[in-house]
KELUM-110744 format. One record per residue: residue number from 1; residue in one letter; x, y, z of N, C-alpha, C in turn. Coordinates in steps of 0.1 Angstrom, whole numbers, plus 5000, padded with zeros to 4 digits. Layout:
{NUM; 'A'; {X; Y; Z}; {X; Y; Z}; {X; Y; Z}},
...
This chain:
{1; 'X'; {7859; 6906; 2982}; {7872; 6907; 2989}; {7884; 6905; 2979}},
{2; 'X'; {7893; 6914; 2979}; {7904; 6913; 2969}; {7918; 6912; 2977}},
{3; 'X'; {7928; 6908; 2969}; {7941; 6907; 2975}; {7951; 6918; 2969}},
{4; 'X'; {7953; 6928; 2977}; {7961; 6940; 2972}; {7976; 6935; 2970}},
{5; 'X'; {7982; 6942; 2961}; {7996; 6939; 2958}; {8006; 6949; 2963}},
{6; 'X'; {8001; 6960; 2969}; {8010; 6969; 2975}; {8006; 6972; 2990}},
{7; 'X'; {8014; 6980; 2997}; {8012; 6982; 3011}; {8005; 6996; 3013}},
{8; 'X'; {8000; 6998; 3026}; {7992; 7010; 3029}; {7998; 7016; 3042}},
{9; 'X'; {7994; 7029; 3043}; {7999; 7037; 3055}; {7991; 7033; 3068}},
{10; 'X'; {7978; 7030; 3066}; {7970; 7028; 3078}; {7962; 7015; 3076}},
{11; 'X'; {7957; 7010; 3087}; {7948; 6998; 3087}; {7935; 7001; 3080}},
{12; 'X'; {7930; 7013; 3081}; {7918; 7018; 3074}; {7919; 7016; 3059}},
{13; 'X'; {7931; 7021; 3054}; {7933; 7020; 3039}; {7934; 7005; 3035}},
{14; 'X'; {7941; 6997; 3043}; {7943; 6983; 3040}; {7929; 6976; 3039}},
{15; 'X'; {7921; 6979; 3049}; {7907; 6973; 3050}; {7899; 6977; 3038}},
{16; 'X'; {7900; 6989; 3034}; {7892; 6994; 3023}; {7896; 6987; 3010}},
{17; 'X'; {7909; 6985; 3008}; {7914; 6979; 2996}; {7910; 6964; 2996}},
{18; 'X'; {7911; 6957; 3007}; {7908; 6943; 3007}; {7893; 6940; 3006}},
{19; 'X'; {7884; 6949; 3012}; {7870; 6946; 3012}; {7862; 6955; 3002}},
{20; 'X'; {7869; 6962; 2993}; {7863; 6970; 2983}; {7853; 6980; 2988}},
{21; 'X'; {7858; 6988; 2997}; {7849; 6999; 3002}; {7857; 7012; 3004}},
{22; 'X'; {7850; 7022; 3007}; {7857; 7035; 3009}; {7864; 7035; 3023}},
{23; 'X'; {7875; 7042; 3025}; {7882; 7043; 3038}; {7873; 7048; 3049}},
{24; 'X'; {7864; 7058; 3045}; {7855; 7064; 3055}; {7844; 7055; 3060}},
{25; 'X'; {7843; 7043; 3053}; {7833; 7033; 3058}; {7839; 7024; 3068}},
{26; 'X'; {7851; 7025; 3071}; {7858; 7016; 3080}; {7851; 7014; 3094}},
{27; 'X'; {7849; 7026; 3101}; {7843; 7025; 3114}; {7829; 7018; 3114}},
{28; 'X'; {7821; 7021; 3105}; {7807; 7015; 3104}; {7808; 7000; 3101}},
{29; 'X'; {7816; 6997; 3091}; {7817; 6983; 3087}; {7823; 6974; 3099}},
{30; 'X'; {7834; 6979; 3104}; {7841; 6971; 3115}; {7832; 6970; 3127}},
{31; 'X'; {7825; 6981; 3131}; {7817; 6981; 3143}; {7806; 6970; 3141}},
{32; 'X'; {7799; 6970; 3131}; {7788; 6960; 3130}; {7793; 6946; 3127}},
{33; 'X'; {7805; 6945; 3122}; {7810; 6931; 3120}; {7816; 6925; 3132}},
{34; 'X'; {7820; 6933; 3142}; {7828; 6928; 3153}; {7821; 6930; 3167}},
{35; 'X'; {7808; 6932; 3167}; {7800; 6932; 3179}; {7800; 6917; 3183}},
{36; 'X'; {7797; 6915; 3196}; {7794; 6901; 3201}; {7782; 6896; 3193}},
{37; 'X'; {7782; 6884; 3189}; {7772; 6879; 3180}; {7758; 6881; 3185}},
{38; 'X'; {7756; 6879; 3198}; {7742; 6880; 3204}; {7737; 6894; 3205}},
{39; 'X'; {7746; 6904; 3203}; {7743; 6918; 3206}; {7737; 6926; 3194}},
{40; 'X'; {7737; 6919; 3182}; {7733; 6926; 3170}; {7720; 6934; 3171}},
{41; 'X'; {7709; 6927; 3175}; {7696; 6932; 3174}; {7694; 6944; 3184}},
{42; 'X'; {7699; 6942; 3196}; {7698; 6953; 3206}; {7707; 6965; 3202}},
{43; 'X'; {7718; 6962; 3197}; {7727; 6972; 3193}; {7721; 6980; 3181}},
{44; 'X'; {7714; 6974; 3172}; {7708; 6981; 3161}; {7697; 6991; 3166}},
{45; 'X'; {7690; 6986; 3176}; {7679; 6995; 3182}; {7686; 7007; 3189}},
{46; 'X'; {7696; 7004; 3197}; {7703; 7014; 3205}; {7711; 7024; 3197}},
{47; 'X'; {7715; 7019; 3185}; {7722; 7028; 3176}; {7714; 7040; 3172}},
{48; 'X'; {7701; 7038; 3171}; {7692; 7049; 3167}; {7687; 7057; 3178}},
{49; 'X'; {7686; 7051; 3190}; {7680; 7059; 3201}; {7690; 7063; 3211}},
{50; 'X'; {7702; 7057; 3212}; {7712; 7061; 3222}; {7726; 7058; 3216}},
{51; 'X'; {7730; 7064; 3205}; {7743; 7061; 3199}; {7754; 7065; 3208}},
{52; 'X'; {7753; 7074; 3217}; {7764; 7078; 3226}; {7769; 7066; 3234}},
{53; 'X'; {7760; 7057; 3236}; {7763; 7045; 3244}; {7775; 7038; 3238}},
{54; 'X'; {7777; 7039; 3225}; {7788; 7032; 3218}; {7801; 7040; 3216}},
{55; 'X'; {7802; 7051; 3224}; {7813; 7060; 3222}; {7826; 7053; 3223}},
{56; 'X'; {7828; 7045; 3234}; {7840; 7037; 3237}; {7844; 7028; 3225}},
{57; 'X'; {7834; 7021; 3220}; {7836; 7012; 3209}; {7840; 7020; 3196}},
{58; 'X'; {7834; 7031; 3193}; {7837; 7038; 3181}; {7850; 7045; 3182}},
{59; 'X'; {7854; 7049; 3194}; {7868; 7055; 3196}; {7878; 7044; 3194}},
{60; 'X'; {7875; 7032; 3198}; {7885; 7021; 3197}; {7886; 7017; 3182}},
{61; 'X'; {7875; 7017; 3174}; {7876; 7014; 3160}; {7883; 7025; 3153}},
{62; 'X'; {7881; 7037; 3157}; {7888; 7048; 3150}; {7903; 7047; 3153}},
{63; 'X'; {7907; 7044; 3165}; {7921; 7042; 3168}; {7927; 7030; 3160}},
{64; 'X'; {7919; 7020; 3158}; {7924; 7008; 3150}; {7926; 7012; 3135}},
{65; 'X'; {7916; 7021; 3130}; {7917; 7025; 3117}; {7930; 7033; 3114}},
{66; 'X'; {7934; 7041; 3124}; {7946; 7049; 3123}; {7959; 7042; 3125}},
{67; 'X'; {7958; 7029; 3129}; {7970; 7021; 3133}; {7979; 7020; 3121}},
{68; 'X'; {7992; 7023; 3123}; {8002; 7022; 3112}; {8012; 7010; 3114}},
{69; 'X'; {8011; 7003; 3125}; {8020; 6992; 3128}; {8013; 6983; 3138}},
{70; 'X'; {8019; 6971; 3140}; {8013; 6962; 3149}; {8012; 6967; 3164}},
{71; 'X'; {8022; 6975; 3168}; {8022; 6981; 3181}; {8010; 6990; 3183}},
{72; 'X'; {8006; 6998; 3173}; {7994; 7007; 3174}; {7982; 6998; 3175}},
{73; 'X'; {7981; 6987; 3167}; {7970; 6978; 3167}; {7968; 6972; 3181}},
{74; 'X'; {7979; 6966; 3186}; {7978; 6960; 3199}; {7974; 6969; 3210}},
{75; 'X'; {7979; 6982; 3209}; {7976; 6992; 3220}; {7961; 6995; 3220}},
{76; 'X'; {7955; 6996; 3208}; {7941; 6999; 3207}; {7933; 6987; 3212}},
{77; 'X'; {7937; 6975; 3209}; {7930; 6963; 3214}; {7931; 6962; 3229}},
{78; 'X'; {7943; 6964; 3234}; {7945; 6963; 3249}; {7937; 6974; 3256}},
{79; 'X'; {7936; 6986; 3251}; {7928; 6996; 3257}; {7913; 6992; 3258}},
{80; 'X'; {7908; 6986; 3247}; {7894; 6981; 3247}; {7892; 6970; 3257}},
{81; 'X'; {7902; 6960; 3258}; {7901; 6949; 3267}; {7901; 6954; 3281}},
{82; 'X'; {7910; 6964; 3284}; {7911; 6970; 3298}; {7898; 6977; 3302}},
{83; 'X'; {7892; 6983; 3292}; {7879; 6990; 3295}; {7868; 6979; 3298}},
{84; 'X'; {7869; 6968; 3291}; {7859; 6957; 3294}; {7861; 6951; 3308}},
{85; 'X'; {7874; 6952; 3313}; {7876; 6946; 3327}; {7870; 6954; 3338}},
{86; 'X'; {7869; 6968; 3335}; {7864; 6976; 3346}; {7849; 6980; 3344}},
{87; 'X'; {7844; 6976; 3332}; {7830; 6980; 3329}; {7820; 6972; 3338}},
{88; 'X'; {7812; 6979; 3346}; {7803; 6972; 3355}; {7788; 6974; 3351}},
{89; 'X'; {7785; 6981; 3341}; {7771; 6984; 3338}; {7765; 6971; 3333}},
{90; 'X'; {7752; 6969; 3334}; {7745; 6957; 3330}; {7746; 6955; 3315}},
{91; 'X'; {7744; 6965; 3307}; {7744; 6964; 3293}; {7758; 6961; 3287}},
{92; 'X'; {7768; 6968; 3291}; {7781; 6966; 3285}; {7789; 6955; 3293}},
{93; 'X'; {7786; 6954; 3306}; {7793; 6944; 3314}; {7787; 6930; 3312}},
{94; 'X'; {7776; 6928; 3318}; {7770; 6914; 3319}; {7764; 6910; 3305}},
{95; 'X'; {7757; 6919; 3299}; {7751; 6916; 3286}; {7760; 6917; 3274}},
{96; 'X'; {7771; 6924; 3276}; {7782; 6925; 3266}; {7776; 6931; 3252}},
{97; 'X'; {7769; 6942; 3253}; {7764; 6949; 3241}; {7775; 6958; 3237}},
{98; 'X'; {7785; 6953; 3231}; {7797; 6961; 3228}; {7806; 6952; 3218}},
{99; 'X'; {7817; 6958; 3214}; {7826; 6952; 3205}; {7833; 6940; 3212}},
{100; 'X'; {7836; 6930; 3204}; {7843; 6918; 3209}; {7858; 6920; 3205}},
{101; 'X'; {7867; 6922; 3215}; {7882; 6923; 3211}; {7887; 6911; 3203}},
{102; 'X'; {7882; 6899; 3206}; {7887; 6887; 3199}; {7882; 6887; 3184}},
{103; 'X'; {7870; 6892; 3182}; {7865; 6893; 3168}; {7872; 6904; 3160}},
{104; 'X'; {7875; 6915; 3167}; {7883; 6925; 3161}; {7897; 6919; 3156}},
{105; 'X'; {7903; 6912; 3165}; {7916; 6906; 3162}; {7915; 6896; 3150}},
{106; 'X'; {7904; 6888; 3150}; {7903; 6878; 3139}; {7901; 6886; 3125}},
{107; 'X'; {7894; 6897; 3126}; {7891; 6904; 3113}; {7903; 6912; 3108}},
{108; 'X'; {7910; 6919; 3118}; {7920; 6929; 3114}; {7934; 6924; 3114}},
{109; 'X'; {7937; 6914; 3122}; {7951; 6909; 3123}; {7956; 6904; 3109}},
{110; 'X'; {7948; 6898; 3100}; {7953; 6894; 3087}; {7957; 6906; 3078}},
{111; 'X'; {7953; 6918; 3082}; {7956; 6929; 3074}; {7970; 6936; 3078}},
{112; 'X'; {7975; 6932; 3089}; {7987; 6938; 3094}; {7999; 6937; 3084}},
{113; 'X'; {8001; 6926; 3077}; {8012; 6925; 3068}; {8011; 6935; 3056}},
{114; 'X'; {7999; 6940; 3054}; {7997; 6950; 3043}; {8001; 6964; 3047}},
{115; 'X'; {8005; 6966; 3059}; {8009; 6980; 3063}; {8024; 6982; 3059}},
{116; 'X'; {8027; 6994; 3055}; {8041; 6998; 3052}; {8049; 6997; 3064}},
{117; 'X'; {8062; 6992; 3063}; {8071; 6992; 3075}; {8073; 7006; 3080}},
{118; 'X'; {8072; 7007; 3093}; {8075; 7019; 3100}; {8089; 7020; 3103}},
{119; 'X'; {8096; 7031; 3099}; {8111; 7032; 3102}; {8113; 7033; 3117}},
{120; 'X'; {8123; 7027; 3122}; {8126; 7028; 3136}; {8132; 7041; 3139}},
{121; 'X'; {8128; 7047; 3150}; {8134; 7060; 3154}; {8148; 7058; 3160}},
{122; 'X'; {8157; 7066; 3155}; {8171; 7065; 3160}; {8175; 7077; 3167}},
{123; 'X'; {8183; 7076; 3177}; {8188; 7087; 3185}; {8203; 7088; 3184}},
{124; 'X'; {8209; 7099; 3186}; {8224; 7100; 3187}; {8229; 7091; 3198}},
{125; 'X'; {8240; 7085; 3196}; {8246; 7076; 3205}; {8248; 7083; 3219}},
{126; 'X'; {8252; 7096; 3218}; {8255; 7103; 3231}; {8243; 7105; 3239}},
{127; 'X'; {8231; 7105; 3233}; {8218; 7107; 3240}; {8213; 7095; 3246}},
{128; 'X'; {8218; 7083; 3243}; {8213; 7071; 3248}; {8220; 7067; 3262}},
{129; 'X'; {8212; 7066; 3272}; {8218; 7063; 3285}; {8213; 7049; 3289}},
{130; 'X'; {8222; 7040; 3292}; {8218; 7027; 3296}; {8213; 7027; 3311}},
{131; 'X'; {8202; 7022; 3313}; {8196; 7021; 3327}; {8197; 7007; 3332}},
{132; 'X'; {8205; 7003; 3341}; {8206; 6990; 3346}; {8193; 6985; 3352}},
{133; 'X'; {8189; 6973; 3348}; {8177; 6967; 3354}; {8180; 6959; 3366}},
{134; 'X'; {8172; 6960; 3377}; {8174; 6952; 3389}; {8173; 6938; 3386}},
{135; 'X'; {8181; 6930; 3392}; {8180; 6915; 3391}; {8170; 6910; 3401}},
{136; 'X'; {8159; 6904; 3396}; {8148; 6899; 3405}; {8153; 6888; 3414}},
{137; 'X'; {8148; 6888; 3426}; {8152; 6878; 3436}; {8146; 6865; 3432}},
{138; 'X'; {8151; 6854; 3437}; {8146; 6841; 3434}; {8132; 6840; 3438}},
{139; 'X'; {8123; 6835; 3430}; {8109; 6833; 3434}; {8100; 6844; 3429}},
{140; 'X'; {8106; 6855; 3423}; {8098; 6866; 3418}; {8092; 6862; 3405}},
{141; 'X'; {8085; 6871; 3399}; {8078; 6868; 3386}; {8088; 6865; 3375}},
{142; 'X'; {8083; 6858; 3365}; {8091; 6855; 3353}; {8095; 6867; 3345}},
{143; 'X'; {8106; 6867; 3338}; {8110; 6878; 3329}; {8100; 6879; 3318}},
{144; 'X'; {8096; 6891; 3315}; {8086; 6893; 3304}; {8092; 6903; 3294}},
{145; 'X'; {8087; 6903; 3281}; {8092; 6913; 3272}; {8086; 6926; 3275}},
{146; 'X'; {8092; 6937; 3270}; {8088; 6950; 3274}; {8073; 6953; 3271}},
{147; 'X'; {8069; 6949; 3259}; {8055; 6951; 3255}; {8045; 6944; 3264}},
{148; 'X'; {8049; 6931; 3268}; {8041; 6923; 3277}; {8041; 6929; 3291}},
{149; 'X'; {8052; 6936; 3295}; {8052; 6942; 3308}; {8043; 6953; 3309}},
{150; 'X'; {8042; 6962; 3299}; {8032; 6973; 3299}; {8018; 6968; 3299}},
{151; 'X'; {8016; 6957; 3291}; {8002; 6951; 3291}; {7999; 6946; 3304}},
{152; 'X'; {8008; 6939; 3311}; {8005; 6934; 3324}; {8002; 6946; 3334}},
{153; 'X'; {8010; 6957; 3333}; {8007; 6968; 3342}; {7994; 6974; 3339}},
{154; 'X'; {7989; 6974; 3327}; {7976; 6980; 3323}; {7965; 6971; 3329}},
{155; 'X'; {7967; 6958; 3329}; {7957; 6949; 3335}; {7957; 6951; 3350}},
{156; 'X'; {7968; 6953; 3356}; {7968; 6956; 3371}; {7961; 6968; 3374}},
{157; 'X'; {7963; 6979; 3366}; {7956; 6991; 3367}; {7940; 6989; 3366}},
{158; 'X'; {7936; 6981; 3356}; {7922; 6979; 3354}; {7916; 6971; 3366}},
{159; 'X'; {7923; 6962; 3372}; {7919; 6954; 3383}; {7917; 6963; 3396}},
{160; 'X'; {7927; 6972; 3398}; {7927; 6981; 3409}; {7915; 6990; 3408}},
{161; 'X'; {7913; 6996; 3396}; {7902; 7005; 3394}; {7888; 6998; 3396}},
{162; 'X'; {7888; 6985; 3393}; {7876; 6977; 3395}; {7873; 6973; 3409}},
{163; 'X'; {7883; 6976; 3418}; {7881; 6974; 3432}; {7887; 6961; 3437}},
{164; 'X'; {7895; 6954; 3429}; {7902; 6942; 3434}; {7913; 6946; 3444}},
{165; 'X'; {7913; 6939; 3456}; {7924; 6942; 3466}; {7938; 6941; 3460}},
{166; 'X'; {7946; 6950; 3464}; {7960; 6950; 3459}; {7967; 6937; 3462}},
{167; 'X'; {7965; 6931; 3474}; {7972; 6918; 3476}; {7968; 6907; 3467}},
{168; 'X'; {7955; 6907; 3463}; {7950; 6897; 3454}; {7955; 6899; 3440}},
{169; 'X'; {7956; 6912; 3436}; {7961; 6916; 3423}; {7976; 6911; 3422}},
{170; 'X'; {7984; 6914; 3432}; {7998; 6911; 3432}; {8000; 6895; 3431}},
{171; 'X'; {7992; 6888; 3439}; {7992; 6874; 3439}; {7989; 6868; 3425}},
{172; 'X'; {7979; 6873; 3419}; {7974; 6868; 3406}; {7984; 6871; 3395}},
{173; 'X'; {7990; 6883; 3396}; {7999; 6888; 3385}; {8013; 6883; 3386}},
{174; 'X'; {8018; 6879; 3398}; {8031; 6874; 3400}; {8041; 6885; 3403}},
{175; 'X'; {8037; 6897; 3404}; {8045; 6908; 3408}; {8047; 6909; 3423}},
{176; 'X'; {8058; 6914; 3428}; {8059; 6919; 3442}; {8058; 6934; 3442}},
{177; 'X'; {8055; 6939; 3453}; {8052; 6954; 3454}; {8064; 6962; 3450}},
{178; 'X'; {8076; 6959; 3454}; {8088; 6967; 3451}; {8091; 6967; 3436}},
{179; 'X'; {8089; 6955; 3430}; {8092; 6954; 3416}; {8081; 6961; 3408}},
{180; 'X'; {8069; 6961; 3413}; {8058; 6968; 3406}; {8060; 6983; 3406}},
{181; 'X'; {8064; 6988; 3418}; {8067; 7003; 3418}; {8078; 7007; 3409}},
{182; 'X'; {8089; 6998; 3408}; {8100; 7001; 3400}; {8096; 7002; 3385}},
{183; 'X'; {8088; 6992; 3381}; {8083; 6991; 3367}; {8074; 7003; 3364}},
{184; 'X'; {8065; 7006; 3373}; {8056; 7018; 3371}; {8064; 7031; 3369}},
{185; 'X'; {8074; 7032; 3378}; {8083; 7044; 3377}; {8089; 7045; 3363}},
{186; 'X'; {8092; 7034; 3357}; {8099; 7034; 3344}; {8089; 7038; 3333}},
{187; 'X'; {8077; 7033; 3334}; {8067; 7035; 3323}; {8057; 7046; 3325}},
{188; 'X'; {8056; 7052; 3337}; {8046; 7062; 3340}; {8046; 7074; 3330}},
{189; 'X'; {8058; 7078; 3326}; {8059; 7090; 3318}; {8052; 7089; 3305}},
{190; 'X'; {8051; 7077; 3299}; {8044; 7075; 3286}; {8030; 7070; 3287}},
{191; 'X'; {8025; 7066; 3299}; {8012; 7060; 3301}; {8005; 7067; 3313}},
{192; 'X'; {7996; 7076; 3310}; {7989; 7083; 3321}; {7982; 7074; 3331}},
{193; 'X'; {7977; 7063; 3327}; {7970; 7054; 3336}; {7980; 7048; 3346}},
{194; 'X'; {7992; 7045; 3341}; {8002; 7040; 3349}; {8008; 7050; 3359}},
{195; 'X'; {8008; 7063; 3355}; {8012; 7073; 3364}; {8002; 7075; 3375}},
{196; 'X'; {7989; 7073; 3372}; {7979; 7074; 3383}; {7981; 7062; 3392}},
{197; 'X'; {7984; 7050; 3387}; {7985; 7038; 3396}; {7997; 7040; 3405}},
{198; 'X'; {8008; 7045; 3399}; {8020; 7048; 3407}; {8017; 7057; 3419}},
{199; 'X'; {8010; 7068; 3416}; {8006; 7078; 3426}; {7998; 7071; 3437}},
{200; 'X'; {7988; 7063; 3432}; {7979; 7056; 3442}; {7987; 7047; 3451}},
{201; 'X'; {7996; 7039; 3446}; {8004; 7030; 3454}; {8013; 7038; 3464}},
{202; 'X'; {8018; 7049; 3459}; {8027; 7057; 3468}; {8018; 7063; 3480}},
{203; 'X'; {8006; 7067; 3476}; {7997; 7072; 3486}; {7993; 7061; 3497}},
{204; 'X'; {7991; 7049; 3492}; {7989; 7038; 3501}; {8000; 7036; 3510}},
{205; 'X'; {8013; 7037; 3505}; {8025; 7035; 3513}; {8025; 7046; 3524}},
{206; 'X'; {8022; 7058; 3520}; {8022; 7069; 3530}; {8011; 7067; 3541}},
{207; 'X'; {8000; 7062; 3537}; {7989; 7059; 3547}; {7994; 7048; 3557}},
{208; 'X'; {8000; 7038; 3551}; {8005; 7027; 3560}; {8016; 7032; 3569}},
{209; 'X'; {8024; 7041; 3564}; {8035; 7047; 3573}; {8029; 7055; 3584}},
{210; 'X'; {8018; 7063; 3581}; {8012; 7071; 3592}; {8005; 7062; 3602}},
{211; 'X'; {7999; 7051; 3597}; {7992; 7042; 3607}; {8003; 7035; 3616}},
{212; 'X'; {8014; 7031; 3610}; {8025; 7025; 3618}; {8030; 7035; 3628}},
{213; 'X'; {8032; 7048; 3625}; {8037; 7058; 3634}; {8027; 7060; 3646}},
{214; 'X'; {8014; 7059; 3643}; {8004; 7062; 3654}; {8004; 7050; 3663}},
{215; 'X'; {8007; 7038; 3658}; {8006; 7026; 3667}; {8018; 7024; 3676}},
{216; 'X'; {8029; 7032; 3673}; {8041; 7031; 3682}; {8038; 7037; 3695}},
{217; 'X'; {8043; 7031; 3706}; {8040; 7036; 3720}; {8047; 7050; 3722}},
């Protein structure tokens, strides 16, 4: 393990420099290093007989290798965590024969300072339109940062996909339904899974409206 004196474009390059390996070895090295500790022996056997089983893990490691900033890194970790929330198979779910997001964080987070700063994207002043944010009523959820808000929405999506009742999800997360729909509308364009969740909630509203109309005398 060495201490580089310059910065790198991707996390893959930073890892290779620190651990004295080739960049193309990143996926293999990180995969075997960041499995849950108990999964090593079974994973080694399955690697040779059913490598497709680890597709999700390998795609996550590939995304981490291409990360150019902390936001890219967090997004890849969040996606892997969300997949773990909805995974119900015996091997990946209960036995956890898969990557550990926490181990990935411990191994790769120290490398983030080695990434080159990513220049902020600027837009002409005339193209920037301020969108007023609604003031939450007293008793609603606490204010969160924008990145945390998207992360919270992704967790809600994962819980809904896993079959958790909407009322329970809202209670646990601290969102109310109106606020959730508003936030989903804001972020759906950049996140396909949130666009799906927004459509699903709107469909539920339509179904409830139809039921209410039928019950009227």
